[in-house]
C-alpha positions in Angstrom: 7.5 -32.2 -4.3 5.3 -32.8 -6.5 2.4 -31.4 -4.9 4.5 -28.2 -4.8 4.7 -28.0 -8.5 0.7 -28.6 -8.9 -0.2 -26.4 -6.4 2.3 -23.7 -7.9 0.2 -24.7 -12.0 -3.4 -25.0 -10.2 -2.8 -21.2 -9.3 -2.8 -19.8 -13.0 -4.5 -22.9 -14.6 -7.7 -22.5 -12.5 -8.2 -19.1 -12.9 -10.2 -19.8 -16.1 -24.1 24.6 -19.6 -24.1 28.6 -20.6 -22.0 31.1 -19.3 -25.3 33.5 -18.4 -26.8 30.8 -16.0 -25.4 31.4 -12.2 -23.2 29.1 -10.2 -26.0 28.1 -8.5 -27.7 27.3 -11.7 -25.0 25.5 -13.2 -24.0 23.4 -10.3 -27.8 22.2 -10.5 -27.9 21.6 -13.9 -24.7 19.5 -13.6 -26.4 17.3 -10.8 -29.5 16.8 -12.8 -27.3 15.5 -15.7 -25.9 13.4 -13.6 -28.8 11.6 -11.9 -30.1 11.2 -15.3 -27.0 9.4 -16.4 -26.9 7.5 -13.0 -30.3 6.0 -13.3 -30.4 5.0 -16.6 -28.2 3.8 -19.4 -29.7 5.4 -22.7 -27.4 5.5 -25.3 -28.5 9.1 -26.7 -28.2 9.9 -23.3 -24.9 10.3 -23.4 -22.6 12.8 -24.9 -20.7 11.6 -27.9 -17.6 11.9 -29.3 -15.9 10.0 -32.9 -12.5 9.0 -33.9 -11.7 8.9 -37.8 -9.6 6.6 -39.7 -6.3 7.9 -40.5 -6.0 8.1 -44.8 -2.0 8.4 -45.2 0.4 8.6 -42.9 0.0 9.2 -39.0 0.4 11.4 -36.9 4.4 12.0 -36.1 4.4 12.5 -32.3 6.2 16.0 -31.8 3.8 17.6 -29.5 2.3 20.2 -32.2 -1.2 19.4 -34.1 0.7 20.1 -37.8 0.3 17.3 -38.8 -2.5 16.5 -42.1 -4.5 13.3 -40.3 -5.6 15.7 -37.3 -7.6 18.7 -40.2 -9.9 15.7 -40.7 -10.9 15.0 -36.9 -14.0 16.1 -35.1 -13.4 18.6 -32.5 -14.4 18.1 -28.8 -14.7 21.3 -27.1 -18.1 21.0 -24.8 -16.3 21.2 -21.2 -17.6 21.8 -18.0 -15.9 23.4 -14.5 -15.8 20.7 -11.4 -13.6 23.3 -9.6 -13.1 26.3 -8.5 -17.0 26.9 -9.9 -18.9 23.7 -10.5 -20.9 23.5 -13.4 -19.7 26.6 -14.8 -18.1 27.3 -18.2 -14.0 26.9 -18.4 -12.3 30.1 -18.3 -10.0 28.6 -21.3 -10.6 27.1 -24.2 -9.6 23.1 -24.6 -10.1 20.9 -28.0 -9.8 17.4 -28.2 -9.1 15.3 -31.5 -9.0 11.5 -31.9 -7.8 9.4 -35.0 -6.1 5.8 -35.5 -4.7 3.6 -37.4 -4.5 -0.1 -37.6 -2.0 -0.4 -34.4 -2.9 2.6 -32.3 -5.4 5.7 -31.2 -3.7 8.6 -31.6 -5.2 11.7 -29.2 -4.5 15.3 -30.6 -5.1 18.2 -28.1 -5.4 22.2 -27.8 -5.2 23.5 -24.3 -5.6 27.1 -25.0 -4.4 30.0 -22.3 -4.4 33.6 -22.7 -1.2 33.9 -20.4 1.1 31.3 -21.9 3.6 32.3 -19.1 1.9 31.3 -16.2 1.3 28.0 -17.6 2.9 25.5 -14.9 5.5 23.2 -16.4 8.1 21.4 -14.0 9.8 18.0 -15.4 9.5 15.1 -13.6 9.0 11.3 -13.3 6.1 9.0 -14.7 3.1 9.4 -12.9 4.2 12.5 -11.4 2.1 15.4 -12.9 -0.2 17.1 -10.0 2.1 20.1 -10.1 1.7 20.6 -13.6 -0.9 21.7 -16.3 -1.9 18.4 -17.8 -4.5 16.6 -20.0 -5.7 13.4 -19.5 -8.2 11.0 -21.2 -10.4 7.9 -19.5 -11.5 5.2 -21.6 -14.0 2.3 -20.9 -12.7 -0.4 -23.3 -14.6 -3.0 -21.8 -18.0 -0.5 -22.2 -19.3 -2.0 -18.8 -19.5 1.3 -17.1 -17.3 0.0 -14.4 -13.6 0.3 -15.0 -11.1 2.5 -17.1 -7.9 3.1 -18.1 -6.7 6.9 -18.0 -3.8 8.2 -19.6 -2.2 11.8 -20.1 0.5 14.5 -20.4 1.7 17.2 -18.8 2.9 20.6 -20.6 6.1 19.4 -19.6 5.1 15.7 -21.5 5.9 14.1 -18.4 3.2 11.0 -18.9 0.7 9.8 -16.1 -1.3 6.4 -16.4 -3.7 4.6 -14.1 -6.0 2.3 -13.9 -10.0 2.6 -12.5 -10.8 -0.7 -10.8 -14.6 0.0 -9.8 -17.2 2.7 -10.9 -15.3 5.7 -8.4 -13.4 8.5 -9.7 -10.6 8.4 -6.8 -10.1 4.6 -6.7 -6.6 4.4 -8.9 -4.4 1.6 -9.4 -0.9 3.4 -10.4 1.2 0.6 -10.6 -0.6 0.6 -14.2 2.0 1.2 -16.5 1.5 0.0 -20.1 3.8 1.0 -23.0 3.0 4.2 -24.9 4.2 7.5 -26.0 3.2 11.3 -25.5 4.5 14.7 -26.4 3.9 18.3 -25.7 5.2 21.2 -27.1 4.5 24.9 -25.7 3.6 28.1 -28.4 1.9 32.0 -28.4 -1.4 30.5 -27.7 -0.9 28.0 -24.8 0.6 24.7 -25.4 -0.4 21.0 -27.2 -0.1 17.2 -26.8 0.2 14.6 -28.5 -0.5 10.8 -27.6 -0.3 7.3 -29.0 -1.9 4.7 -27.3 -1.2 0.9 -29.0 -4.0 -0.9 -29.0 -2.0 -4.0 -28.2 -1.7 -2.4 -24.5 -5.6 -2.1 -24.3 -7.9 -5.2 -23.6 -11.4 -4.7 -25.0 -13.4 -7.2 -27.0 -13.3 -8.6 -30.6 -15.9 -6.8 -32.9 -16.3 -4.9 -36.1 -17.1 -1.6 -34.5 -15.7 -0.8 -31.4 -17.7 1.8 -28.8 -15.9 2.7 -25.6 -16.8 4.8 -22.7 -14.6 8.2 -22.8 -14.0 11.1 -20.4 -11.4 13.8 -20.3 -10.1 16.2 -17.8 -8.0 19.3 -17.8 -6.1 20.7 -14.7 -4.6 23.9 -14.1 -2.8 23.8 -11.4 -2.4 28.3 -11.7 -6.1 28.9 -11.5 -6.9 25.6 -9.8 -9.3 25.2 -12.2 -10.5 20.9 -13.4 -12.5 20.9 -15.9 -14.1 17.7 -16.9 -15.9 16.3 -20.6 -18.0 14.2 -18.1 -18.0 16.3 -14.8 -18.9 13.9 -11.4 -20.7 16.0 -9.1 -18.5 16.5 -6.0 -21.4 15.1 -3.5 -21.7 12.2 -5.9 -18.7 8.6 -5.8 -19.0 7.4 -9.5 -16.5 7.5 -12.9 -17.3 5.0 -15.9 -20.8 4.7 -15.1 -21.3 8.3 -15.8 -18.5 8.4 -19.4 -19.8 9.5 -22.9 -19.2 7.3 -25.9 -15.9 6.8 -28.0 -17.6 5.7 -31.9 -15.8 5.5 -34.9 -13.0 3.0 -34.4 -13.8 0.4 -36.8 -11.7 -2.7 -38.3 -9.5 -3.0 -35.2 -8.9 -6.7 -33.6 -7.3 -7.1 -30.0 -3.8 -7.8 -30.4 -2.4 -10.8 -29.3 0.3 -8.9 -27.1 3.4 -11.5 -26.9 6.2 -8.8 -25.2 9.5 -10.2 -24.1 11.2 -8.6 -21.8 14.7 -10.0 -20.6 17.4 -8.1 -18.2 21.1 -8.1 -17.6 22.1 -6.8 -13.6 25.1 -7.1 -11.6 26.0 -5.8 -8.4 28.1 -5.6 -5.3 27.8 -5.5 -1.8 31.1 -3.7 0.2 31.1 -4.3 3.9 32.8 -1.4 5.9 33.9 -3.6 8.6 34.7 -7.0 7.5 34.3 -9.2 10.7 38.5 -10.5 11.8 38.3 -14.0 11.5 35.2 -14.6 9.6 35.9 -17.1 6.4 32.2 -15.9 5.2 33.3 -11.9 4.7 36.3 -10.7 2.5 34.9 -7.1 2.6 32.8 -7.8 -0.4 30.3 -10.0 -2.4 29.8 -9.8 -6.0 27.0 -11.4 -8.1 25.7 -11.0 -11.4 21.9 -12.5 -13.0 20.5 -12.9 -16.4 17.1 -13.5 -17.0 13.7 -12.3 -18.5 10.1 -11.9 -18.8 7.2 -13.0 -21.0 3.9 -11.6 -21.1 1.1 -12.9 -23.5 -2.3 -12.1 -24.0 -4.8 -15.2 -24.1 -7.8 -14.1 -25.9 -8.7 -10.6 -26.0 -9.0 -10.1 -22.7 -6.4 -12.0 -20.5 -2.8 -11.8 -20.2 -0.2 -14.4 -19.0 2.9 -13.5 -17.3 5.9 -15.1 -16.6 9.5 -15.2 -15.5 12.5 -16.7 -15.6 15.5 -16.5 -12.8 13.5 -13.1 -11.8 15.4 -10.0 -10.4 12.9 -9.1 -7.6 15.5 -6.8 -5.7 14.3 -3.1 -4.1 15.2 -0.3 -5.1 14.4 1.7 -2.0 14.9 0.7 1.5 11.6 0.0 4.0 11.8 2.9 6.7 13.9 2.2 10.1 11.9 1.6 12.9 12.4 -0.2 16.4 9.2 -2.3 17.2 8.5 -3.3 20.7 5.1 -4.7 20.3 4.1 -8.8 19.9 3.0 -7.9 16.2 4.8 -7.9 13.1 4.7 -4.9 10.9 4.0 -4.8 7.3 5.4 -3.0 5.0 4.5 -1.9 1.2 5.7 -3.7 -1.4 8.3 -2.3 -3.9 9.0 -4.6 -6.5 7.1 -4.3 -9.7 6.3 -7.7 -10.6 4.3 -7.7 -7.3 2.7 -4.5 -7.8 1.4 -4.4 -11.5 -2.0 -5.4 -11.6 -2.2 -6.3 -7.9 -5.3 -5.1 -7.2 -7.0 -8.3 -9.5 -5.8 -10.2 -6.8 -7.7 -8.2 -3.4 -10.5 -8.4 -2.3 -13.1 -7.7 0.7 -12.2 -8.1 3.8 -8.9 -10.2 5.3 -5.5 -10.2 3.6 -5.2 -13.3 2.3 -2.3 -12.4 0.1 0.4 -10.1 1.3 2.8 -10.2 -1.2 6.5 -10.2 0.8 5.7 -13.0 2.1 7.4 -14.5 -1.4 11.4 -13.9 -1.5 11.2 -13.3 2.4 13.7 -13.5 5.0 14.1 -17.2 5.6 12.3 -18.5 9.2 14.8 -20.9 10.5 17.6 -20.2 13.1 21.5 -21.0 12.7 24.0 -20.6 15.6 27.5 -20.3 15.3 30.7 -18.0 16.0 30.3 -16.9 12.8 27.0 -17.3 10.6 26.4 -16.3 7.1 22.9 -16.2 6.7 20.7 -15.5 3.6 18.6 -12.3 4.0 15.9 -13.5 1.2 14.8 -16.6 0.1 15.4 -17.2 -4.0 12.3 -17.1 -6.1 12.9 -19.4 -8.7 10.2 -18.7 -10.9 6.7 -16.8 -10.8 3.7 -16.0 -13.4 0.6 -14.1 -13.5 -2.8 -14.4 -15.1 -4.8 -11.3 -14.9 -7.6 -10.0 -17.0 -11.5 -8.8 -17.3 -13.3 -11.2 -19.7 -16.7 -9.6 -21.2 -19.2 -10.9 -19.2 -17.7 -8.8 -16.6 -16.1 -11.3 -14.8 -12.6 -9.9 -13.2 -9.7 -12.5 -12.6 -6.3 -12.6 -11.3 -4.0 -15.4 -10.4 -0.6 -15.7 -9.4 2.0 -18.6 -8.5 5.7 -18.5 -7.4 8.4 -20.9 -6.0 11.0 -20.2 -3.6 13.8 -22.7 -3.3 15.7 -24.2 -0.3 17.8 -22.0 1.5 20.9 -22.8 3.5 23.1 -20.9 6.1 26.8 -21.1 6.6 27.8 -21.4 10.0 31.8 -22.0 11.6 32.8 -23.2 14.6 36.5 -21.6 15.7 36.7 -24.4 18.1 37.3 -27.1 15.3 37.1 -24.9 12.5 34.2 -26.7 11.0 31.9 -25.2 8.6 28.4 -26.5 8.2 25.2 -26.0 6.5 22.1 -25.5 7.8 18.4 -25.5 6.7 16.4 -22.0 7.1 14.1 -22.5 4.3 12.5 -24.9 2.6 11.0 -24.8 -1.4 8.0 -23.4 -0.8 5.1 -22.8 -3.6 2.7 -20.0 -3.5 -0.8 -19.9 -5.6 -3.2 -17.2 -5.3 -6.4 -16.8 -7.0 -9.2 -14.2 -7.0 -12.3 -13.9 -9.6 -15.0 -11.3 -9.6 -17.8 -10.9 -11.2 -19.8 -7.3 -11.9 -23.5 -7.7 -12.6 -26.9 -5.5 -12.4 -27.6 -1.7 -13.7 -25.5 -0.3 -10.4 -22.8 -2.6 -11.4 -22.7 -4.6 -7.9 -19.8 -6.9 -7.4 -19.6 -10.6 -5.9 -16.2 -12.0 -5.8 -14.0 -15.8 -4.6 -10.3 -15.2 -3.1 -8.0 -18.4 -2.6 -4.5 -19.0 -1.4 -2.2 -21.9 -0.5 1.0 -22.6 0.7 2.8 -25.6 0.3 6.3 -26.2 2.0 8.4 -29.6 1.4 9.0 -30.4 5.1 10.1 -33.7 5.8 8.9 -35.5 9.0 10.9 -34.7 12.1 12.9 -31.8 10.6 13.6 -29.0 12.5 12.5 -26.6 10.2 9.2 -29.0 10.4 8.2 -27.8 14.1 8.2 -24.3 12.8 6.4 -23.8 9.9 3.2 -25.4 8.8 3.2 -27.7 6.2 0.7 -26.4 3.7 -2.2 -23.3 4.5 -5.0 -22.6 2.5 -7.7 -19.6 2.8 -10.1 -18.2 1.2 -13.5 -16.4 0.8 -16.4 -14.8 -0.6 -16.8 -11.1 -0.5 -19.7 -8.6 -2.2 -20.6 -5.2 -2.6 -24.2 -4.7 -3.5 -24.5 -1.4 -5.2 -27.9 0.8 -4.7 -29.7 3.5 -6.5 -26.6 4.2 -8.9 -24.3 3.4 -5.4 -25.8 5.8 -2.9 -26.6 3.1 -0.9 -24.5 -0.3 -0.9 -24.7 -3.4 1.1 -21.3 -5.2 2.1 -19.6 -8.0 3.9 -17.4 -11.2 3.4 -17.0 -14.9 4.6 -13.9 -16.6 4.4 -12.2 -19.6 5.9 -8.7 -20.4 6.7 -7.1 -23.9 7.5 -3.2 -24.9 8.6 -1.4 -28.1 8.6 2.3 -29.3 10.3 4.0 -30.9 12.8 2.3 -30.9 16.4 5.3 -28.5 17.3 4.4 -26.0 14.2 0.8 -26.1 15.4 2.2 -25.4 19.3 3.7 -22.3 18.3 0.7 -21.1 16.1 -1.4 -21.7 18.8 0.7 -19.3 21.3 1.4 -16.7 18.6 0.1 -13.4 19.2 -2.7 -13.6 16.8 -4.5 -15.6 19.3 -2.8 -16.7 22.7 -4.5 -19.8 23.3 -2.6 -20.3 26.3 -4.2 -17.6 28.2 -5.5 -19.1 31.7 -8.8 -16.9 32.1 -9.7 -17.6 28.9 -12.6 -20.4 29.1 -13.6 -20.4 25.2 -10.1 -21.4 24.2 -8.0 -24.4 24.6 -4.5 -25.3 24.3 -4.1 -28.4 22.4 -0.3 -29.4 22.1 -1.6 -32.7 19.9 -3.3 -30.5 17.2 -1.6 -31.5 13.6 -4.3 -28.7 12.2 -6.4 -25.6 13.4 -9.1 -24.2 11.1 -10.9 -20.8 11.3 -13.4 -18.3 9.8 -14.6 -15.0 9.6 -17.3 -12.6 8.5 -18.5 -9.4 8.0 -21.8 -7.3 7.0 -22.3 -3.7 6.7 -24.3 -0.9 5.0 -23.6 2.2 3.8 -24.8 5.6 2.1 -21.8 6.6 0.3 -23.5 9.6 -2.2 -25.6 12.6 -1.3 -25.9 15.9 -0.8 -24.9 16.1 3.1 -26.0 13.1 5.1 -23.4 9.6 4.6 -23.2 6.7 7.1 -21.9 3.2 7.2 -21.6 0.8 10.1 -20.5 -2.8 10.2 -20.1 -5.9 12.2 -17.3 -8.1 11.6 -16.2 -11.5 13.5 -12.7 -13.4 13.2 -12.7 -16.9 15.2 -9.5 -17.8 17.3 -8.4 -20.6 15.0 -8.2 -17.5 11.9 -4.6 -17.8 10.2 -3.6 -16.8 7.5 -0.2 -15.1 7.6 1.5 -18.2 5.2 0.4 -16.4 2.5 -1.1 -13.3 4.2 -1.2 -10.7 6.5 -2.9 -10.9 9.7 -2.6 -9.1 13.1 -4.9 -10.5 15.5 -7.8 -13.2 16.0 -10.5 -14.2 18.2 -12.1 -10.5 17.6 -15.9 -9.1 17.6 -15.3 -5.3 16.0 -18.9 -3.4 15.4 -18.1 0.4 13.9 -20.7 2.7 12.9 -20.1 6.6 11.8 -22.5 9.2 10.1 -20.9 12.0 8.7 -21.9 15.8 7.4 -20.4 17.1 4.3 -20.9 20.8 2.7 -19.7 20.7 -1.0 -20.7 24.1 -1.7 -18.3 27.0 -1.4 -18.9 29.6 0.9 -17.5 32.8 1.7 -14.5 31.1 4.2 -14.6 27.5 3.0 -14.7 25.7 -0.2 -15.7 22.8 1.5 -16.2 21.0 5.2 -17.1 17.6 6.8 -17.8 16.6 10.4 -18.2 13.1 11.1 -19.3 10.8 14.4 -18.4 7.5 15.0 -18.1 4.9 17.3 -15.9 1.5 17.4 -15.7 -1.3 20.3 -14.0 -4.5 20.1 -14.7 -7.8 22.1 -13.3 -11.1 21.9 -15.4 -14.7 21.9 -15.3 -14.7 25.1 -17.3 -12.1 25.4 -14.7 -9.2 27.5 -14.9 -5.7 25.5 -11.1 -5.1 24.9 -11.9 -1.6 23.4 -14.1 1.2 23.3 -13.6 4.7 21.6 -15.2 7.9 20.6 -13.9 9.4 17.7 -14.9 13.1 15.8 -13.2 13.9 12.5 -13.5 17.6 11.0 -12.5 18.6 7.4 -11.8 21.9 6.6 -10.7 23.3 3.2 -10.5 26.8 2.5 -11.0 29.0 -0.5 -7.1 29.1 -0.9 -7.5 25.2 -1.1 -5.5 25.0 2.3 -7.2 22.4 4.3 -7.0 21.3 7.9 -8.2 17.9 9.5 -9.0 18.1 13.3 -9.4 14.7 14.9 -10.3 13.8 18.5 -11.3 10.5 20.4 -11.7 8.6 23.5 -10.8 5.5 24.5 -13.0 4.2 27.4 -12.0 1.5 29.8 -11.4 -1.9 28.8 -9.7 -5.0 29.5 -6.8 -5.9 27.0 -6.2 -9.9 26.2 -3.1 -9.8 24.6 -1.0 -6.5 27.1 0.3 -9.6 28.9 1.3 -12.1 26.0 -0.4 -15.3 26.8 -1.1 -14.3 30.1 -4.7 -13.0 32.1 -6.6 -10.0 31.5 -5.1 -6.4 32.2 -7.6 -3.4 32.5 -6.6 -0.4 30.1 -7.3 3.0 31.2 -9.5 5.9 29.6 -7.3 7.9 27.3 -7.6 10.9 25.3 -6.0 11.8 21.7 -6.2 15.2 19.9 -4.6 15.8 16.8 -4.0 18.5 14.2 -3.1 18.6 10.4 -2.7 21.8 8.4 -2.0 21.3 4.3 -1.7 24.1 2.0 -2.4 23.4 -1.7 -1.4 19.9 -3.3 -0.8 22.0 -6.4 1.4 24.5 -5.2 5.0 24.3 -6.2 5.7 24.5 -2.4 4.0 21.8 -0.7 3.5 22.1 3.2 2.1 19.4 5.7 2.0 19.9 9.4 0.8 17.3 12.6 0.6 17.6 15.9 -0.3 14.4 18.0 -1.0 14.7 22.1 -2.1 11.9 23.8 -2.6 10.9 27.8 -4.4 8.5 29.7 -5.6 8.4 33.4 -2.6 5.5 34.0 0.1 7.9 32.9 0.3 7.2 29.8 2.2 10.2 27.3 2.5 10.5 23.8 3.5 13.8 21.9 4.4 13.7 17.6 5.6 16.3 15.7 5.2 15.5 11.8 5.9 17.7 8.8 7.4 17.6 5.6 8.5 20.3 2.8 8.7 20.1 -0.2 9.7 22.5 -3.4 10.8 23.0 -6.9 13.8 25.8 -7.0 13.5 25.3 -10.7 11.5 23.4 -13.5 13.8 20.3 -13.0 14.6 20.1 -9.7 12.3 18.8 -6.5 13.9 18.8 -2.7 11.9 17.5 0.0 12.3 16.9 3.6 10.2 14.8 6.0 11.0 15.3 9.9 9.0 13.5 11.9 9.6 13.3 16.2 8.3 11.1 18.3 8.2 11.6 22.2 6.2 8.9 24.3 6.0 7.4 28.3 4.5 4.2 28.2 3.3 2.7 32.0 2.4 -0.1 30.7 5.1 -1.8 28.5 5.1 -5.8 28.8 8.9 -6.8 29.9 8.7 -10.5 30.6 7.0 -13.2 32.1 9.0 -15.5 35.0 7.0 -18.6 37.2 6.7 -18.0 41.1 3.8 -15.6 40.9 0.8 -15.1 42.8 -2.0 -17.9 43.2 -4.0 -15.3 41.6 -2.4 -14.7 38.4 -2.0 -18.5 38.5 1.9 -18.9 39.4 3.1 -16.5 37.0 4.8 -13.5 37.2 4.1 -10.6 34.4 6.4 -8.6 34.7 6.1 -4.6 33.5 7.8 -1.6 33.2 7.4 2.2 32.5 9.4 2.7 29.2 10.6 6.9 28.5 10.8 6.3 24.5 12.2 8.8 21.8 12.3 9.0 18.2 13.8 10.9 15.6 14.1 10.0 12.1 14.3 12.5 8.6 13.3 11.8 5.0 15.3 14.1 2.7 14.9 12.9 -1.2 15.8 15.2 -4.1 15.2 14.9 -8.0 16.8 16.0 -10.7 15.0 15.2 -13.8 16.8 15.8 -17.3 13.9 14.6 -19.6 10.9 12.9 -18.0 12.1 9.8 -19.5 16.0 10.2 -17.6 16.0 11.3 -13.8 18.4 10.9 -11.0 17.4 10.5 -7.4 18.8 10.8 -4.0 17.5 9.8 -0.4 18.7 9.3 2.9 17.3 8.6 5.8 18.8 8.9 9.5 17.2 7.5 12.4 17.8 7.6 16.0 15.9 6.0 18.9 16.1 5.4 22.2 14.1 3.8 25.3 14.9 3.8 28.7 13.2 1.1 31.3 12.4 2.1 34.7 9.6 1.2 37.2 9.2 -2.4 37.3 6.5 -4.2 38.1 4.1 -7.1 38.1 0.5 -7.5 37.7 -1.3 -8.3 41.2 -4.7 -9.7 39.9 -6.2 -10.7 36.6 -8.2 -7.6 35.2 -6.3 -5.4 37.0 -5.2 -1.6 36.2 -2.4 -1.1 38.4 0.7 -2.4 39.2 2.3 -4.3 41.9 6.1 -2.4 41.9 9.0 -4.3 42.7 10.5 -2.1 45.3 7.1 -2.1 47.3 4.8 -4.4 49.3 7.3 -6.4 50.6 9.7 -6.2 47.1 13.1 -5.2 47.5 15.3 -4.5 44.0 19.0 -4.4 44.1 21.0 -3.1 41.0 24.1 -4.8 39.7 27.1 -3.7 38.4 26.6 -4.9 34.9 22.8 -3.1 35.1 20.9 -6.5 36.0 18.1 -5.6 38.4 18.1 -8.4 41.2 14.3 -8.3 42.6 13.9 -10.3 46.1 9.9 -10.8 46.9 9.9 -12.8 50.4 12.0 -16.2 49.3 12.1 -15.8 45.7 14.9 -14.4 44.1 15.0 -13.5 39.9 16.6 -11.3 37.4 16.3 -8.8 34.8 18.9 -8.2 32.6 19.2 -4.4 31.5 16.9 -3.5 27.9 17.9 0.5 27.6 18.2 0.9 24.1 20.2 3.8 22.1 19.6 2.8 17.8 21.1 4.5 14.8 20.8 3.7 11.2 21.4 5.9 8.4 20.0 4.2 5.3 20.8 6.3 1.8 20.6 5.6 -2.3 20.7 6.8 -5.5 18.8 6.1 -8.5 19.9 6.7 -12.2 16.6 5.5 -14.1 16.1 6.1 -17.7 13.8 4.8 -20.2 16.3 4.8 -23.3 13.3 3.4 -25.0 9.7 2.7 -24.9 9.2 0.2 -22.4 13.1 -0.9 -21.7 14.6 0.3 -18.8 18.2 1.0 -17.5 18.8 1.1 -13.0 21.6 2.5 -11.8 21.6 2.1 -8.1 24.1 3.0 -5.0 22.8 1.9 -1.4 23.8 2.3 1.9 23.0 0.9 5.2 24.6 2.2 8.5 23.4 0.8 12.0 25.1 0.9 15.7 23.4 0.3 18.7 24.1 0.5 22.3 22.8 0.0 25.5 21.9 3.3 26.9 18.2 5.2 26.5 19.6 8.2 26.6 16.5 10.7 24.6 17.7 11.3 21.2 18.0 14.6 19.5 19.1 16.3 16.0 22.9 15.7 16.9 22.2 12.0 17.1 21.3 12.2 13.5 24.2 13.5 12.7 26.1 10.8 14.5 24.4 8.1 12.2 26.9 9.1 9.8 29.9 7.5 12.0 28.1 4.2 12.4 29.6 1.1 10.6 27.8 0.1 7.3 27.8 -1.6 3.8 28.1 -0.1 0.3 25.3 -1.7 -2.2 26.3 -1.1 -6.0 23.5 -2.4 -8.8 23.0 -2.3 -12.1 20.0 -3.5 -14.2 19.2 -2.8 -18.1 15.9 -4.2 -19.3 15.0 -4.4 -23.2 11.1 -4.2 -24.5 10.9 -6.5 -27.2 7.1 -6.8 -28.3 7.0 -9.9 -30.9 3.5 -9.8 -33.7 
């Protein structure tokens, strides 16, 4: 137990232009200006803005610029178009002012509009502002010319904020949710906005005078005009390195940033069909929780967050699915504690840290007539340390401890109730440090993760889980010519240790299959108590330029590499090569605003030299003058040999395949959003897949938003793995690797309906009916290693009989074996209604009603729209939850 606490603590403790110009001339001037800023960082070549200290009363935030403080502030109005006419003057004037006092930076802005009635101002939740006219500023408070914090407000008063972790305009972390305020107002001249950004929510170095990087953007969806103070040319990839300077802020010190966030939560689960005679289910489960978070600044650059009795509940359920593969499905993180600041824990390369491992469902099993099994592991506590030092080093560390979990079982024969251990006390530690260096903002970083479980020798859980697991490595991104070229890569290691039975499971897992009989480069060792591995990659790219871009990489992951204790990994024993060349045109023409065409190739081998996969791919993206987009994708898979289709058996041949995908999108800023996708693929072995996906979103009024996303999949796969049986031919090493043709269909639709009372109060409804089926037929077995064909049962001297219960009895000479029926029809209905109210800055109330219905049948009929309606007839649970939190800043 002591080692668990040491590991948990170590993760935190060790992380130490003119209107007369033509469009072409304007664009050329913009590019020349950007190139000058890219190749030099001399202050006199950067635009300058100045903030002035408030004399008297600070502005009162109401969205109107009628406070006396604004009169003394210099006006910024020299904006430049980026779209639709790159480098041209804006068609509407924009004025921005900056003032400050001892506690906060204030931003005042006037957005002129010749026709104020055309202002798009739908009311929406925080960070949902693309369909509304908005203005935002971006601040490089560290003045590292790489990272930036962005704050904005829409014409309806909705706040938008995000963090730029790199020198890339499109690289944003929307989990950044500081506590700040903003208001907007409309009048006969257009609209105005005021923002108050507390210095306590910004990270900057101590100094008598501050100089911060600055950029400003105004977006008008009605005219599709995007104007910037410092526009980044469309053929360049950069952001903070091109910023101007904001000066004038003096006598301001970084805050201690001590914040408390206590919460109270209560909830209940109500079962629609409690089991008769089940002693663990009386129809409902009620619970209540009290806990809290604390956040404090450690100096000007680091922030420590800790939580006691945390509430890590998920407001929205994961999408329904039927997974017939041997590989785990990885879902997105939705819990706020793990989302905020997560990019500081992520590096280039392997996913060393997959936060949903923390608090996941227990791995152990329990048998009984009735079983009360915990759905999650209780998180006893967690803490994070994040920040960026003045020397350009970013630091992220996280530690968490989950408690032991037990399932309760009931035996109807003797009435006994037992407690069965299903999860041990587990400590997780994650650390990452990244250093920025050089004029081009190159980076190098290191990552480390550790997992330790409190397992006694010989206990059943010790035969399933590793006692210890460690992984980590280094990564780099070396940038040249201001980021136009880069060389990137990583090197990593892993080591797991535990009982011989646990390590045998690791060797037999779908990530590596050490038991492959024709893999001479692998050795299965049942006496092994540890397993180590490595991974590495090296790549180069041209990231920006007028027309031609390219990238290429080669990576390898050794058979023993394993990071699934704290991270996420699909396969090991891989050598992967990738190369792509891309041609683009960003200058608008008579029909297209821009287009790009790329060609790429992908190849995958294992460490035995077997080529598992080869593909040639083409992607074409067309952006029309009306901002509609079309994406055309096609690829060809060449004949190869798979080392995982037989799930631990010999190699199996794969056929040539062809795939075509067509995507169509309308203007992303339109009040009505449309997307459609058509997918079709087939192979020479008879595999066929087609998929229709669409989405439709509309705002019938400024406060209402409705969207529907139907998704239909139909596929036929003649190589679906079924099972492995003894008694096979000598060619297949005495085993039968059984496959079947499966005819699958899936139909699902997601509905969302949102009403925003105000930008801080909204009610959202979500529903996802889901239906899927699978019909198995034409069973057979692999006749020889590497074969693309199957030896079908009922031919070649074999006989198949169907029994009354659907079981297939196969006779092959003197041998007989049975295959149980596998057809399925699954229906589920998941829905929730969520009331969100930020009732005061940083303090939130959640009221949630969630429903989860599920039914399964042993038949494989094709599903359709009627099956979606029948999902409402399935039995299910109703979950009610209420949570209220209070943000309390301490001076």
